[in-house]
C-alpha positions as CSV (number, residue, x, y, z in Angstrom):
1,X,172.5,110.7,-29.9
2,X,171.5,113.9,-30.9
3,X,167.9,115.2,-31.8
4,X,169.1,116.4,-35.1
5,X,170.4,113.1,-35.9
6,X,166.5,111.2,-35.2
7,X,164.5,113.9,-36.3
8,X,162.4,112.4,-38.3
9,X,162.3,109.2,-36.2
10,X,158.6,108.4,-35.8
11,X,157.0,105.7,-34.2
12,X,156.3,103.6,-37.5
13,X,155.1,100.4,-35.3
14,X,152.6,102.1,-33.6
15,X,149.2,100.7,-33.8
16,X,146.6,103.5,-34.2
17,X,144.1,101.1,-32.3
18,X,146.4,101.3,-29.8
19,X,144.9,104.7,-28.8
20,X,141.6,104.2,-27.0
21,X,139.7,107.3,-28.4
22,X,136.9,108.6,-26.1
23,X,133.5,109.2,-27.5
24,X,130.8,111.6,-26.3
25,X,128.5,108.4,-25.2
26,X,131.9,107.4,-22.5
27,X,131.9,110.9,-20.8
28,X,127.9,111.0,-20.7
29,X,128.3,107.5,-18.7
30,X,129.9,109.3,-16.0
31,X,128.9,112.6,-15.9
32,X,126.3,113.6,-13.1
33,X,123.0,115.6,-15.0
34,X,121.4,118.0,-12.9
35,X,118.5,120.2,-13.9
36,X,120.2,124.1,-14.4
37,X,123.2,122.8,-14.4
38,X,126.1,122.5,-17.2
39,X,128.5,119.8,-16.6
40,X,132.1,120.2,-17.9
41,X,131.5,116.7,-19.7
42,X,128.7,117.9,-21.3
43,X,131.0,120.3,-23.2
44,X,134.2,118.8,-23.2
45,X,135.2,118.1,-26.9
46,X,135.3,114.3,-28.3
47,X,136.5,112.9,-31.8
48,X,133.8,111.5,-34.0
49,X,133.5,108.2,-34.6
50,X,133.7,108.8,-38.4
51,X,136.9,111.0,-38.0
52,X,140.4,110.4,-37.6
53,X,141.9,111.6,-34.6
54,X,144.9,113.5,-35.9
55,X,142.9,115.3,-38.7
56,X,140.0,116.4,-36.2
57,X,142.2,117.9,-33.5
58,X,144.7,119.4,-36.1
59,X,141.4,121.1,-37.7
60,X,139.6,121.5,-34.0
61,X,139.7,125.2,-32.5
62,X,140.5,124.1,-29.0
63,X,144.0,124.6,-27.5
64,X,144.1,121.6,-25.2
65,X,144.3,118.2,-25.6
66,X,143.6,115.7,-22.6
67,X,145.3,112.1,-22.6
68,X,145.5,109.3,-20.1
69,X,148.2,106.9,-19.4
70,X,147.1,104.0,-17.3
71,X,149.8,102.5,-16.2
72,X,152.5,101.8,-13.4
73,X,154.9,99.4,-14.7
74,X,157.8,102.3,-15.1
75,X,157.1,102.1,-10.9
76,X,156.9,98.8,-10.4
77,X,160.0,98.5,-12.7
78,X,161.6,101.2,-9.9
79,X,161.0,98.9,-7.2
80,X,157.9,101.9,-6.2
81,X,154.4,101.4,-4.9
82,X,152.1,100.7,-7.6
83,X,148.4,102.4,-8.1
84,X,149.4,105.1,-10.5
85,X,147.0,102.8,-13.4
86,X,144.2,104.4,-12.1
87,X,144.5,107.9,-11.7
88,X,143.3,108.9,-15.3
89,X,139.9,107.1,-14.8
90,X,140.0,108.7,-11.2
91,X,140.6,112.2,-12.6
92,X,138.2,111.7,-15.8
93,X,135.0,110.9,-13.3
94,X,135.7,114.2,-11.4
95,X,136.9,116.5,-14.1
96,X,133.2,115.8,-16.4
97,X,131.5,116.5,-13.1
98,X,133.3,119.9,-12.4
99,X,130.8,123.0,-13.6
100,X,130.9,124.5,-17.1
101,X,130.8,128.2,-16.5
102,X,132.5,131.6,-17.6
103,X,136.1,130.5,-15.6
104,X,136.3,126.8,-17.0
105,X,135.2,125.7,-19.9
106,X,134.6,122.2,-21.5
107,X,134.7,123.4,-25.0
108,X,138.4,123.8,-24.4
109,X,139.4,120.7,-23.8
110,X,139.2,117.7,-26.1
111,X,139.2,114.4,-24.2
112,X,141.4,112.2,-26.6
113,X,141.5,109.4,-25.0
114,X,144.2,107.1,-23.4
115,X,146.8,104.6,-24.5
116,X,146.1,101.2,-24.4
117,X,148.3,99.7,-21.9
118,X,146.6,96.4,-20.8
119,X,148.4,94.4,-22.2
120,X,152.1,95.5,-20.5
121,X,149.6,95.4,-17.4
122,X,149.3,91.7,-18.0
123,X,152.6,91.0,-18.6
124,X,153.9,93.0,-15.8
125,X,152.0,91.5,-13.4
126,X,153.8,88.3,-14.0
127,X,157.2,90.0,-13.5
128,X,158.8,89.9,-9.7
129,X,161.0,92.7,-9.5
130,X,163.7,90.4,-7.2
131,X,164.3,88.4,-10.1
132,X,166.9,90.3,-12.5
133,X,166.0,88.8,-15.0
134,X,162.3,89.8,-15.1
135,X,163.2,93.0,-13.7
136,X,164.9,93.5,-17.7
137,X,161.3,92.7,-19.1
138,X,160.0,95.3,-17.0
139,X,162.9,97.7,-18.3
140,X,162.0,96.4,-21.9
141,X,158.3,96.9,-21.4
142,X,158.9,100.6,-20.6
143,X,160.4,101.3,-23.7
144,X,157.9,100.0,-25.5
145,X,155.8,102.5,-23.6
146,X,158.2,105.2,-24.2
147,X,157.9,104.8,-27.7
148,X,153.5,104.8,-27.8
149,X,153.6,108.1,-25.9
150,X,156.4,109.9,-27.4
151,X,154.5,109.1,-30.9
152,X,151.1,110.5,-29.4
153,X,152.6,113.6,-28.0
154,X,154.5,114.2,-30.7
155,X,151.6,114.0,-33.2
156,X,149.6,116.1,-30.6
157,X,152.1,118.9,-30.7
158,X,152.7,118.7,-34.0
159,X,148.6,119.6,-34.4
160,X,149.6,122.8,-33.1
161,X,147.7,121.9,-29.9
162,X,149.1,121.6,-25.7
163,X,149.1,118.0,-24.1
164,X,147.7,117.1,-21.2
165,X,148.8,113.8,-19.7
166,X,147.5,112.1,-16.5
167,X,148.7,109.1,-15.3
168,X,151.5,106.8,-14.8
169,X,154.6,106.8,-13.2
170,X,157.6,109.7,-14.0
171,X,158.7,107.0,-16.2
172,X,156.4,109.1,-19.1
173,X,158.6,112.3,-18.7
174,X,160.7,110.5,-20.8
175,X,158.1,109.9,-23.9
176,X,157.0,113.3,-23.0
177,X,160.1,115.0,-23.9
178,X,160.6,113.4,-26.7
179,X,157.4,113.9,-27.9
180,X,157.9,117.6,-27.4
181,X,161.8,117.7,-28.7
182,X,160.6,115.8,-31.9
183,X,157.4,117.8,-32.6
184,X,159.5,121.0,-32.0
185,X,162.8,119.7,-34.4
186,X,165.3,120.7,-31.4
187,X,166.3,119.8,-28.0
188,X,163.7,120.7,-25.2
189,X,163.6,122.1,-21.6
190,X,161.9,120.6,-18.5
191,X,160.8,121.3,-15.0
192,X,159.6,119.4,-12.4
193,X,157.6,119.9,-9.3
194,X,159.0,116.8,-7.5
195,X,160.9,115.3,-4.1
196,X,162.8,113.5,-6.7
197,X,164.9,114.2,-9.3
198,X,164.2,111.3,-11.8
199,X,167.7,111.4,-12.7
200,X,169.2,108.3,-11.5
201,X,171.5,106.0,-13.4
202,X,170.7,104.3,-16.5
203,X,170.3,101.0,-15.3
204,X,167.3,100.4,-17.7
205,X,164.2,102.7,-18.3
206,X,162.1,103.2,-15.2
207,X,160.2,105.8,-13.5
208,X,163.3,107.1,-11.8
209,X,165.4,107.7,-14.8
210,X,163.4,109.1,-17.3
211,X,165.2,112.6,-17.2
212,X,168.6,110.9,-17.2
213,X,167.9,109.2,-20.6
214,X,166.2,112.0,-22.5
215,X,169.2,114.3,-21.2
216,X,171.9,111.7,-22.6
217,X,169.8,111.1,-25.3
218,X,170.2,114.6,-27.1
219,X,166.3,115.5,-25.7
220,X,166.7,117.5,-23.1
221,X,168.4,120.3,-23.2
222,X,168.0,122.2,-19.5
223,X,166.0,120.7,-16.9
224,X,164.9,122.6,-13.5
225,X,163.6,120.0,-10.3
226,X,161.6,122.3,-8.1
227,X,161.4,121.7,-4.6
228,X,163.4,118.5,-4.2
229,X,164.1,116.8,-0.7
230,X,167.3,117.1,0.6
231,X,166.7,113.7,2.2
232,X,165.6,111.5,-1.1
233,X,168.5,112.5,-2.8
234,X,172.2,110.2,-2.8
235,X,175.1,111.5,-3.0
236,X,175.8,110.1,-6.2
237,X,173.0,111.8,-7.6
238,X,174.2,115.2,-6.5
239,X,177.8,114.7,-7.6
240,X,176.2,114.2,-11.2
241,X,174.2,117.1,-10.8
242,X,177.1,119.0,-9.6
243,X,179.1,118.3,-13.2
244,X,176.2,119.4,-15.2
245,X,174.9,122.2,-13.2
246,X,175.2,124.7,-16.1
247,X,172.2,122.3,-17.6
248,X,170.0,120.8,-14.4
249,X,169.6,123.0,-12.0
250,X,167.5,122.5,-8.7
251,X,166.2,124.3,-5.3
252,X,165.5,121.9,-2.1
253,X,161.9,122.1,-0.4
254,X,164.3,122.8,2.8
255,X,166.0,126.1,1.6
256,X,162.4,127.3,0.7
257,X,160.0,126.1,3.6
258,X,161.9,125.2,6.3
259,X,165.5,127.0,6.3
260,X,163.8,129.9,4.7
261,X,166.8,131.1,3.3
262,X,165.0,131.2,-0.8
263,X,161.4,132.6,-1.5
264,X,158.9,130.1,-3.1
265,X,158.1,133.5,-6.1
266,X,161.7,134.2,-6.2
267,X,162.7,130.5,-7.0
268,X,160.0,130.6,-9.6
269,X,161.7,133.4,-11.4
270,X,164.8,132.0,-11.3
271,X,163.7,128.6,-12.7
272,X,161.9,130.4,-15.2
273,X,165.2,132.5,-16.1
274,X,166.5,129.3,-16.7
275,X,164.2,126.9,-19.0
276,X,161.5,129.2,-20.6
277,X,163.5,130.9,-23.6
278,X,162.6,127.7,-24.9
279,X,160.1,125.1,-25.5
280,X,159.5,123.1,-22.2
281,X,157.4,120.6,-20.9
282,X,155.7,121.1,-16.8
283,X,155.7,118.0,-14.9
284,X,154.5,117.6,-11.7
285,X,154.9,114.1,-9.5
286,X,152.5,113.7,-7.1
287,X,154.7,112.7,-4.4
288,X,155.7,116.5,-3.8
289,X,152.3,116.9,-2.1
290,X,152.1,115.7,1.9
291,X,149.5,113.0,2.1
292,X,148.2,112.5,-1.5
293,X,148.1,109.3,-2.4
294,X,150.8,108.5,-4.5
295,X,153.8,105.9,-5.1
296,X,155.9,107.6,-2.6
297,X,153.5,109.4,-0.4
298,X,155.1,111.8,1.9
299,X,153.9,113.9,4.8
300,X,156.2,116.8,4.6
301,X,156.1,119.1,1.5
302,X,154.7,121.7,-0.2
303,X,150.6,122.3,0.5
304,X,148.0,121.8,-2.8
305,X,147.2,125.6,-2.5
306,X,151.4,126.1,-3.1
307,X,151.5,123.8,-5.8
308,X,148.4,125.2,-7.6
309,X,150.1,128.4,-7.9
310,X,153.2,127.1,-9.1
311,X,151.0,125.9,-11.8
312,X,149.2,128.8,-12.7
313,X,152.5,131.3,-13.0
314,X,154.7,128.6,-14.8
315,X,151.9,127.5,-17.4
316,X,151.1,131.5,-18.2
317,X,154.5,131.1,-19.9
318,X,154.3,131.1,-23.5
319,X,156.8,128.2,-24.1
320,X,155.2,126.0,-21.9
321,X,154.1,122.9,-23.8
322,X,152.5,120.5,-22.3
323,X,151.4,119.9,-18.6
324,X,152.1,115.9,-17.0
325,X,150.6,115.2,-13.8
326,X,152.2,111.6,-12.7
327,X,152.5,109.0,-9.7
328,X,149.0,109.8,-8.2
329,X,147.2,106.1,-7.3
330,X,143.9,106.5,-6.0
331,X,143.7,103.0,-4.9
332,X,146.5,103.0,-2.2
333,X,143.5,105.0,-0.6
334,X,141.4,102.7,0.6
335,X,139.2,105.1,2.9
336,X,135.7,106.1,1.7
337,X,137.2,109.3,0.1
338,X,139.5,107.6,-2.9
339,X,138.0,109.6,-5.4
340,X,139.7,112.8,-3.8
341,X,142.9,112.1,-5.8
342,X,141.6,112.6,-8.7
343,X,139.5,115.3,-7.4
344,X,142.7,116.9,-7.5
345,X,144.4,116.1,-10.4
346,X,141.5,117.3,-12.3
347,X,141.6,120.8,-10.1
348,X,145.3,121.3,-11.3
349,X,144.4,120.1,-15.0
350,X,141.6,123.3,-14.9
351,X,144.5,125.7,-13.1
352,X,147.0,124.8,-15.8
353,X,144.3,125.3,-18.8
354,X,143.1,129.0,-16.8
355,X,146.9,129.6,-16.7
356,X,146.9,130.2,-20.5
357,X,144.0,132.5,-20.7
358,X,144.8,136.3,-20.6
359,X,142.6,137.8,-18.3
360,X,143.6,135.2,-15.7
361,X,147.2,135.7,-15.6
């Protein structure tokens, strides 16, 4: 299947009330006001209740649109640990309480809202991943999520905005890539800061094969995996990548950080040469960062500072067309610091926004 043949494919069954559009009151409830300070949440733009969200974001001067995906069905379908459904809520609580100042202005961001996956989540809770038929039902639920995500992402990009997508499993890379491709009318590229390829076999939709489906269906042209962990990739996946190495490339974490046979900055440059000549998506899986609560938490990986630098260098590229942070699972942190995952995600959001400012480059 090629994009050229399905470029007018739109999700005609998408119900507009499935998008929970935020109001200024929603943000005010979670913003901790303090005398003498202006919080980010006081300046973030929301869609007025009497306006159509598509028309509003199209005419709004703000460049970035924040969208939440509160689901972890793709993770469950991939036999992973659930918990990613709460990442967006946790992120928003931190984001609105950052400071509005000369470095980060809330008025640059439209907090659109979140796609309501509550019905799908309720169904998924009744399904047993060890049951073959139940797992097929999970695959089907993920396919429905794909349609909703690709529609909203495509709509945002057609409005000439840059989506910042938070939450969910990495199954949502498919909807993001498809949405970008449909909006641009062409196959697009992607770069993924991740310990895993998420390029596994097409056995049914889940968080481990979003890029595979996007590639095979013609939406994804070139794909670069940055920081792949050698111990986490099967021989069959490596063989698949070898057969398509002209379109899918990677550099491993061990090459850069352990054996030091490659340079972090040089490999970012090489990756950008490979994917940045056409619109591309920036994907970041929190599984790649050590000690961050996520569906596949790791103890070894690039530091948060390295991830922030990566986002800055990649985000400032003109063709960087969306930013997706996934797999964060604050609920898996049982300590009194379970807000820190959301705080980290909020920080990464602002790093991306800042990367687009000429004076910050």
